[in-house]
Each structure stands twice: as structure tokens, then as C-alpha cells.
BATOR-814566 format. One line per field, with one value per residue: z, y negated, x of N, C-alpha, C in turn; residue in three letters. Coordinates in pm, 1 decimal, decimal comma. Layout:
<sites>
n.c3	c(Z_...)
n.c2	c(Y_...)
n.c1	c(X_...)
ca.c3	c(Z_...)
ca.c2	c(Y_...)
ca.c1	c(X_...)
c.c3	c(Z_...)
c.c2	c(Y_...)
c.c1	c(X_...)
residuo	c(ALA_...)
</sites>
This chain:
<sites>
n.c3	c(12101,4_11985,6_11876,7_11545,8_11334,8_11000,1_10709,7_10367,9_10016,2_9731,9_9394,4_9076,0_8725,2_8597,2_8697,8_8660,3_8582,6_8621,6_8367,5_8219,2_8183,4_8258,5_8577,0_8736,3_8886,4_9038,4_9121,8_9347,5_9450,4_9371,8_9096,1_9024,8_8840,6_8625,2_8516,8_8353,2_8279,6_8126,6_8192,7_7952,1_7848,9_7864,6_7826,5_8007,5_8009,3_8241,1_8390,2_8429,5_8441,6_8300,4_8081,8_8120,9_7894,5_7797,5_7763,8_7642,8_7731,4_7920,1_8022,2_8139,1_8216,6_8115,7_7857,7_7659,8_7549,4_7408,9_7625,4_7835,7_8039,9_7982,5_8160,4_8135,7_8278,2_8537,8_8886,8_9212,1_9250,6_9326,9_9282,9_9171,1_9130,9_9009,7_8968,3_8820,2_8805,4_8678,2_8697,5_8434,8_8401,7_8547,7_8804,2_9025,3_9380,5_9523,0_9435,1_9342,9_9284,3_9155,3_9123,3_8975,7_8994,0_8792,7_8785,9_8541,3_8510,7_8759,8_9012,8_9199,7_9348,0_9482,3_9468,0_9606,7_9596,2_9727,9_9581,9_9639,1_9510,1_9479,8_9352,9_9129,4_8910,9_8711,7_8910,6_9057,6_9137,2_9302,2_9293,2_9435,5_9450,7_9589,1_9587,3_9667,6_9475,2_9335,2_9011,4_8703,2_8397,9_8117,5_8252,4_8278,4_8340,4_8421,6_8431,9_8551,7_8572,2_8742,3_8772,9_8917,5_8757,7_8429,2_8369,9_8359,9_8282,8_8317,6_8160,8_8178,3_8438,5_8570,6_8568,1_8605,1_8591,5_8765,5_8804,7_9010,9_9016,3_9288,5_9387,3)
n.c2	c(-29775,9_-29775,6_-29620,8_-29680,3_-29797,7_-29768,8_-29876,9_-29813,0_-29855,7_-29661,2_-29702,9_-29572,6_-29518,7_-29271,8_-28932,5_-28664,8_-28323,8_-28140,9_-28051,5_-28241,5_-28236,8_-28331,4_-28288,8_-28132,1_-28357,6_-28579,8_-28886,9_-28792,7_-28627,1_-28362,1_-28152,5_-27909,7_-27606,3_-27455,9_-27266,9_-27263,1_-27156,0_-27149,0_-26937,5_-26778,3_-26842,7_-26577,8_-26274,4_-25970,6_-25619,2_-25383,0_-25089,2_-25018,9_-25141,2_-25461,8_-25663,6_-26000,8_-26267,3_-26525,0_-26880,8_-27206,1_-27243,9_-27377,9_-27509,8_-27432,3_-27196,5_-26960,8_-26768,8_-26728,3_-26474,6_-26358,5_-26229,0_-26206,2_-26333,6_-26392,9_-26390,3_-26622,5_-26725,7_-26613,3_-26571,2_-26663,2_-26678,7_-26864,6_-26751,0_-26820,3_-26769,6_-26864,1_-26787,9_-26882,1_-26760,7_-26569,5_-26353,5_-26149,8_-25973,4_-25839,9_-25675,7_-25542,3_-25563,7_-25624,3_-25670,7_-25582,4_-25737,0_-25726,2_-25857,1_-25860,3_-25910,4_-25830,8_-25735,1_-25655,7_-25321,2_-25290,2_-25332,9_-25619,5_-25787,0_-25806,4_-25934,3_-25958,1_-25963,0_-25964,0_-26003,4_-26137,4_-26087,2_-26336,2_-26446,3_-26294,7_-26392,7_-26495,8_-26494,0_-26716,6_-26740,4_-26771,1_-26662,9_-26631,6_-26601,4_-26561,5_-26527,3_-26466,4_-26377,0_-26198,7_-26244,2_-26119,8_-26200,3_-26138,0_-25996,3_-25931,6_-26090,2_-26030,6_-26081,5_-25903,5_-25757,1_-25598,9_-25480,2_-25413,4_-25464,4_-25614,8_-25911,3_-26258,7_-26482,3_-26816,0_-27078,5_-27337,7_-27355,6_-27383,5_-27168,0_-27022,7_-26947,9_-26996,5_-27053,6_-27133,8_-27188,0_-27127,4_-27065,6)
n.c1	c(11869,9_11570,4_11261,0_11169,1_10920,7_10830,7_10675,5_10599,2_10552,8_10553,7_10594,3_10563,4_10613,8_10590,6_10596,4_10818,6_10910,2_11222,4_11270,0_11147,7_10876,4_10536,7_10415,1_10126,8_9987,5_9772,5_9597,7_9480,8_9663,8_9704,0_9632,6_9409,1_9422,4_9185,3_8892,2_8573,9_8244,0_7928,2_7647,7_7475,3_7136,2_6917,3_6724,4_6696,9_6667,5_6527,2_6677,5_6947,0_7291,1_7347,5_7534,6_7615,0_7581,7_7811,4_7873,0_7979,9_8252,9_8526,1_8845,6_9184,1_9305,8_9215,0_9047,6_8751,9_8534,7_8228,4_8119,1_8300,1_8567,2_8902,5_9197,2_9459,0_9665,7_9851,3_9773,3_9640,1_9298,0_9005,1_8696,1_8371,6_8022,2_7701,0_7365,9_7080,9_6768,5_6487,5_6205,8_6081,4_5882,5_5587,0_5392,0_5481,7_5497,5_5723,2_6059,0_6392,7_6708,9_7027,6_7354,1_7672,1_8027,1_8291,0_8631,0_8837,5_8770,0_8665,1_8428,9_8412,7_8259,5_7935,2_7624,7_7305,7_6945,4_6611,8_6304,9_5993,4_5676,1_5460,4_5232,6_5154,4_5288,5_5574,1_5863,2_6094,5_6437,0_6758,1_7094,0_7412,5_7773,7_8103,8_8457,8_8801,8_9074,5_9354,4_9479,7_9605,8_9781,3_9585,6_9390,8_9038,6_8726,8_8392,9_8043,7_7766,8_7438,3_7159,2_6831,6_6504,0_6289,8_6246,4_6440,7_6534,8_6804,5_6900,3_7063,0_6979,6_6896,7_7128,4_7308,7_7626,4_7982,2_8283,7_8634,8_8904,3_9243,1_9431,8_9678,2)
ca.c3	c(11975,9_12000,6_11755,1_11454,7_11239,4_10873,8_10606,4_10234,3_9902,4_9617,1_9268,0_8963,3_8601,5_8565,4_8767,0_8567,9_8631,0_8573,2_8223,0_8153,0_8170,4_8361,7_8661,0_8756,6_9004,4_9011,2_9233,2_9464,5_9499,0_9301,8_9000,5_9019,4_8711,5_8640,7_8400,8_8383,1_8167,9_8152,2_8161,8_7851,1_7872,2_7798,3_7898,4_8022,3_8041,1_8353,2_8350,6_8436,0_8438,4_8177,3_8078,5_8094,8_7790,6_7841,3_7662,8_7687,4_7810,1_7928,5_8120,1_8085,6_8269,2_8061,4_7730,9_7672,3_7440,8_7433,2_7748,8_7933,6_8047,7_7991,3_8233,2_8060,5_8372,1_8659,0_9012,0_9303,4_9206,8_9396,4_9181,0_9215,5_9029,7_9047,8_8867,6_8830,0_8738,0_8689,6_8648,3_8311,3_8400,6_8675,5_8831,4_9153,4_9485,8_9566,3_9338,4_9378,7_9180,0_9190,5_9028,6_9005,4_8927,4_8765,1_8745,0_8454,1_8522,7_8901,5_9072,9_9313,7_9423,4_9461,4_9532,7_9590,4_9648,3_9715,4_9540,1_9672,3_9412,8_9556,4_9282,8_9002,9_8807,2_8715,9_9033,3_9034,4_9249,3_9274,0_9357,7_9415,2_9511,8_9591,5_9630,7_9632,6_9421,6_9250,9_8871,2_8616,1_8259,3_8045,8_8328,0_8231,2_8436,4_8357,4_8517,1_8512,5_8660,7_8739,3_8843,6_8916,3_8640,0_8341,8_8430,0_8275,2_8336,8_8243,3_8170,0_8217,8_8584,4_8623,2_8578,3_8564,4_8661,3_8768,9_8870,9_9041,1_9053,4_9413,3_9414,6)
ca.c2	c(-29739,9_-29737,3_-29572,9_-29785,7_-29755,8_-29838,2_-29838,6_-29854,6_-29810,9_-29623,1_-29713,9_-29521,8_-29510,0_-29132,4_-28829,4_-28557,2_-28212,0_-28146,0_-28028,2_-28355,9_-28220,4_-28396,7_-28189,3_-28153,8_-28442,1_-28689,2_-28981,2_-28716,2_-28554,3_-28236,8_-28119,1_-27764,7_-27546,7_-27395,0_-27236,4_-27261,1_-27111,9_-27131,3_-26806,4_-26807,9_-26807,1_-26450,9_-26178,6_-25841,4_-25512,8_-25297,4_-24957,3_-25007,4_-25266,5_-25541,2_-25761,9_-26134,8_-26342,9_-26651,6_-26987,2_-27336,3_-27223,2_-27486,4_-27488,3_-27403,9_-27072,9_-26845,0_-26781,0_-26659,2_-26413,9_-26377,5_-26166,7_-26189,7_-26433,9_-26332,3_-26475,8_-26654,0_-26769,6_-26532,2_-26643,7_-26635,6_-26758,5_-26866,5_-26728,7_-26846,2_-26767,2_-26900,7_-26742,3_-26925,6_-26649,0_-26552,3_-26223,8_-26161,4_-25878,2_-25834,3_-25544,0_-25487,3_-25664,4_-25658,0_-25620,9_-25612,1_-25789,1_-25719,8_-25921,2_-25813,3_-25966,5_-25728,0_-25765,8_-25541,0_-25226,2_-25272,8_-25424,7_-25683,7_-25864,1_-25762,3_-26024,3_-25896,4_-26034,7_-25903,8_-26107,1_-26103,0_-26138,7_-26412,3_-26481,1_-26220,1_-26470,7_-26486,6_-26551,1_-26780,0_-26722,0_-26800,0_-26574,7_-26678,3_-26522,6_-26625,1_-26437,3_-26502,9_-26254,9_-26214,8_-26208,5_-26114,9_-26236,7_-26030,7_-25946,9_-25982,2_-26109,5_-26011,2_-26081,8_-25805,2_-25752,4_-25483,1_-25515,0_-25314,3_-25498,0_-25701,0_-26042,2_-26357,0_-26574,5_-26940,7_-27181,6_-27463,4_-27353,9_-27401,7_-27042,8_-27044,3_-26885,6_-27084,2_-27005,1_-27233,7_-27124,2_-27191,3_-27035,5)
ca.c1	c(11808,5_11431,2_11194,7_11125,4_10819,3_10844,9_10580,3_10641,8_10473,3_10635,0_10522,4_10640,6_10536,5_10561,9_10672,3_10849,5_10989,4_11360,5_11267,3_11085,7_10731,5_10456,4_10347,5_9983,3_9966,8_9680,5_9588,9_9438,2_9779,6_9722,3_9528,3_9392,6_9392,2_9053,9_8808,3_8431,2_8161,5_7785,4_7591,0_7374,1_6996,7_6886,3_6641,4_6761,6_6571,8_6563,2_6725,0_7092,5_7366,7_7348,1_7642,6_7563,7_7650,7_7868,8_7880,2_8031,7_8374,4_8623,9_8950,6_9316,5_9365,1_9146,7_8976,3_8625,0_8461,7_8085,1_8073,4_8407,4_8672,7_9034,2_9290,1_9580,7_9768,2_9844,0_9768,9_9530,5_9183,8_8876,6_8594,9_8235,1_7917,6_7565,1_7271,2_6942,5_6704,1_6343,2_6162,6_6004,4_5772,2_5517,4_5335,4_5524,4_5488,9_5857,7_6157,0_6530,5_6796,0_7169,4_7444,9_7805,9_8143,5_8389,8_8768,0_8864,8_8659,1_8635,5_8333,3_8477,8_8161,6_7797,5_7528,0_7174,2_6829,0_6480,3_6211,6_5855,7_5579,8_5362,0_5108,4_5146,5_5355,2_5718,7_5919,0_6223,6_6528,3_6897,9_7190,0_7549,0_7878,4_8234,0_8563,8_8938,8_9133,7_9472,7_9457,4_9722,9_9755,1_9516,7_9275,1_8910,3_8618,7_8263,4_7925,0_7665,9_7323,1_7071,6_6708,9_6397,4_6208,7_6324,9_6465,9_6599,9_6903,9_6883,2_7166,7_6915,9_6886,0_7263,7_7384,2_7764,4_8093,9_8399,8_8754,3_9006,0_9370,6_9472,0_9819,6)
c.c3	c(12001,6_11870,3_11672,0_11357,0_11113,2_10778,6_10473,8_10131,2_9789,9_9493,2_9157,2_8840,9_8569,3_8648,1_8668,3_8640,1_8577,0_8421,6_8147,2_8136,3_8284,0_8446,5_8682,9_8887,8_8964,4_9126,9_9360,2_9522,0_9427,7_9205,5_8989,1_8875,7_8728,7_8508,0_8447,3_8258,4_8212,8_8124,1_8070,9_7896,7_7794,0_7887,7_7897,1_8066,8_8159,5_8301,4_8348,6_8426,9_8301,3_8188,2_8041,5_7989,5_7845,5_7727,3_7725,2_7774,7_7806,1_8032,7_8057,0_8130,1_8218,9_7923,2_7744,0_7540,5_7471,7_7567,5_7854,2_7927,4_8063,8_8055,0_8149,7_8149,8_8503,2_8782,9_9100,5_9270,8_9309,3_9286,8_9242,1_9099,3_9092,0_8934,3_8902,2_8744,8_8758,0_8640,9_8524,4_8300,1_8540,8_8705,8_8958,1_9256,7_9537,1_9466,1_9384,5_9257,7_9231,6_9082,1_9072,7_8930,6_8914,7_8731,3_8672,4_8469,5_8668,2_8949,9_9196,7_9398,1_9383,7_9539,2_9501,6_9647,5_9636,3_9688,5_9568,8_9570,3_9488,3_9482,7_9146,9_8884,2_8806,7_8841,3_9004,2_9157,9_9204,6_9354,4_9331,8_9484,6_9500,3_9645,0_9591,2_9592,3_9337,8_9110,3_8795,7_8476,6_8188,8_8122,1_8270,9_8345,2_8361,7_8462,8_8462,4_8611,9_8644,7_8819,4_8828,6_8803,3_8547,9_8403,5_8329,6_8353,0_8253,2_8268,3_8214,8_8368,1_8649,4_8634,0_8524,0_8641,8_8654,1_8839,1_8889,8_9085,3_9175,4_9451,4_9298,8)
c.c2	c(-29691,1_-29684,4_-29691,9_-29727,0_-29839,2_-29788,4_-29888,6_-29798,5_-29778,9_-29631,8_-29667,1_-29518,1_-29366,1_-29041,7_-28715,9_-28444,7_-28227,4_-28126,6_-28142,4_-28345,9_-28294,4_-28290,8_-28225,8_-28228,0_-28558,0_-28787,2_-28913,3_-28633,1_-28424,3_-28216,3_-27967,3_-27720,2_-27462,2_-27339,6_-27244,4_-27218,2_-27106,0_-26986,0_-26833,9_-26769,5_-26679,4_-26368,0_-26042,3_-25739,0_-25431,0_-25164,7_-24943,7_-25142,5_-25330,6_-25644,7_-25897,1_-26204,6_-26478,0_-26751,8_-27109,5_-27322,6_-27347,2_-27449,6_-27439,9_-27269,9_-26947,1_-26873,8_-26699,0_-26598,4_-26434,2_-26320,9_-26148,0_-26307,9_-26359,0_-26432,3_-26496,8_-26703,9_-26694,0_-26620,5_-26594,5_-26731,9_-26753,1_-26860,2_-26749,4_-26822,2_-26806,8_-26856,2_-26792,3_-26831,8_-26651,0_-26412,1_-26244,6_-26056,9_-25868,2_-25690,9_-25480,1_-25599,3_-25708,5_-25598,4_-25657,2_-25659,4_-25785,9_-25789,0_-25892,2_-25896,9_-25854,5_-25791,9_-25641,8_-25443,0_-25203,7_-25378,6_-25485,1_-25765,9_-25820,2_-25857,1_-25972,9_-25984,2_-25944,9_-26016,6_-26058,0_-26167,7_-26205,6_-26423,1_-26412,0_-26299,0_-26436,3_-26555,6_-26602,0_-26763,7_-26754,4_-26705,2_-26632,0_-26585,1_-26594,7_-26526,4_-26496,9_-26374,9_-26290,0_-26164,8_-26212,2_-26161,3_-26116,1_-25968,6_-26007,1_-25987,9_-26099,5_-26014,5_-25980,4_-25810,5_-25623,9_-25520,8_-25409,1_-25341,3_-25582,3_-25839,5_-26132,8_-26437,1_-26701,3_-27037,0_-27313,8_-27470,0_-27363,6_-27276,2_-27062,0_-26955,7_-26981,7_-27013,8_-27119,5_-27160,7_-27197,8_-27162,3_-26958,7)
c.c1	c(11666,0_11375,1_11150,7_11024,4_10835,0_10736,5_10632,0_10545,3_10569,4_10547,2_10614,8_10550,5_10498,9_10651,2_10693,6_10921,4_11131,4_11367,7_11200,7_10935,6_10661,1_10388,0_10201,7_9960,7_9876,8_9683,5_9537,7_9552,5_9806,5_9605,9_9521,6_9366,1_9266,5_9003,3_8663,9_8356,3_8016,7_7748,8_7471,5_7234,2_6965,4_6796,1_6710,1_6658,4_6621,7_6616,5_6875,5_7159,8_7362,2_7459,6_7583,4_7649,7_7696,0_7870,6_7944,9_8155,0_8463,0_8728,2_9078,2_9374,1_9296,0_9092,3_8849,2_8581,6_8314,3_8040,5_8181,8_8503,1_8803,6_9129,5_9416,4_9693,4_9750,2_9838,9_9656,3_9418,0_9071,2_8771,1_8456,9_8139,9_7785,2_7474,6_7132,7_6860,5_6553,4_6308,8_6077,0_5895,6_5714,4_5476,5_5385,1_5522,0_5624,6_5955,6_6296,7_6608,1_6939,3_7249,8_7586,8_7909,1_8245,4_8523,4_8815,6_8748,4_8617,4_8536,7_8397,3_8380,1_8021,6_7706,6_7388,2_7064,8_6707,2_6383,0_6070,9_5763,2_5465,3_5228,6_5092,9_5199,7_5503,2_5768,1_6059,9_6310,5_6670,0_6985,8_7328,4_7646,4_8010,1_8336,4_8698,2_9010,2_9256,7_9441,7_9589,4_9683,9_9693,7_9401,4_9147,4_8810,5_8487,4_8153,9_7825,9_7551,4_7245,8_6947,1_6603,0_6298,3_6295,4_6334,8_6534,7_6701,4_6891,7_6997,9_7105,4_6890,4_7023,5_7347,1_7525,6_7859,8_8210,9_8515,3_8851,7_9131,7_9425,5_9616,0_9879,3)
residuo	c(ASN_GLY_ASP_ARG_THR_MET_THR_SER_ILE_ILE_LYS_VAL_ASP_GLN_ILE_GLN_THR_ALA_ALA_GLY_ALA_THR_PRO_ALA_ILE_THR_ASP_LEU_GLY_VAL_SER_MET_LYS_TYR_PHE_LYS_SER_ALA_VAL_SER_THR_ALA_ASN_TYR_ALA_SER_GLY_GLY_GLU_ARG_VAL_TYR_ALA_LEU_SER_SER_PHE_ALA_GLY_SER_THR_GLY_THR_SER_GLY_SER_ASP_ALA_ILE_THR_ILE_THR_GLU_ALA_GLY_THR_TYR_LYS_LEU_ASP_PHE_PHE_LEU_GLY_SER_TYR_THR_THR_SER_ASP_GLY_VAL_ASN_SER_ARG_TRP_GLN_GLU_ASN_TYR_LEU_TYR_LEU_ASN_SER_THR_LYS_ILE_LEU_ASP_SER_ARG_ALA_THR_ILE_ILE_ASP_ILE_ASP_ASN_ASN_ASN_GLU_TYR_TYR_ALA_ILE_ASN_GLY_SER_ILE_ILE_VAL_ASP_CYS_ALA_VAL_GLY_ASP_THR_LEU_GLN_LEU_ARG_GLY_ASN_GLY_VAL_VAL_SER_TRP_GLY_ILE_SER_ALA_SER_TYR_GLY_SER_ASN_ILE_THR_GLY_ILE_ARG_ILE_ALA)
</sites>
């Protein structure tokens, strides 16, 4: 009895769970559940944390208000944000910019940058962050920022937050 190698192809019309529902399986083998939202274009004044407004929400594992995403399906999420930003006031040679991701009332991620004023104009910069975290149904996610001068966030520069449920 030697080893035998066999190859085969299985073709089916539909895969179902025992209850008859279609599971999240694609031609790639799995379909991840997700949410995504643009961060609205807006200007923010210096002097403390500012909550970033959200827009264009999509996905199946959360809902969005104007400034927070509420988790509707518990699990472990890979959360990412990208902020395309620009300063809206001048007058200093160097300025700092902090951006935070909050889970409920707890800061879980802090992304910072120092921006050098090159030509007394508005300076453009990008900040991103990524974290894996467990979320429960009803948890809220919020992006906030703080800066030494007033600053702007622009959706047209690709500012967004995304979450992929990985477990």
C-alpha cells in the first residue's frame, strides 16, 4: 500500500449553516465583517480635546451617530484610523498635534506628530494609528484631537476610521 495522491474539485450551488443561513464565505474563503466611516472635513480650535465628526458610515458591525461609532456585534476588532490634516493658524515655528481613539471613555490609542512650519503657510501632515481590541455590543468608539494651534481635518485627504472583526 503506497501513498496515493488524489486531487478533486468540489462544486456546489450554495453552502448553508444547519439553520439554513448562508455563512460569510466568499471565493476568497472568508468574508470579514467590518465598519468604516469618513472623518468629516472640519476645523478645530486649540485649547483642549476636540471630538471629530464622522460621516459616510458603512458596514454591518456598528452604527454611527455624528461623532461616535456604536458596536453592534461583539468581538475582537482591528481598528485603524488615518487623518489627513492641515494647520489653520500660523505664528509658531513648531507645533504639536495629538489624535486619540477612545473606547467608551478610555483612551486606547494616542498618535502624535510634531509639525515644522517651513514657510509661514498652512502645513499638511498625516497621522495614523492601529490597534487590536475586544469590543462588546454597545461600546462606542470616538476619535478626538488636540493641538497647539487650530487645525483642520479633511475627508478629501482620506481621513477615516475602519474596524474589521477578526474574531
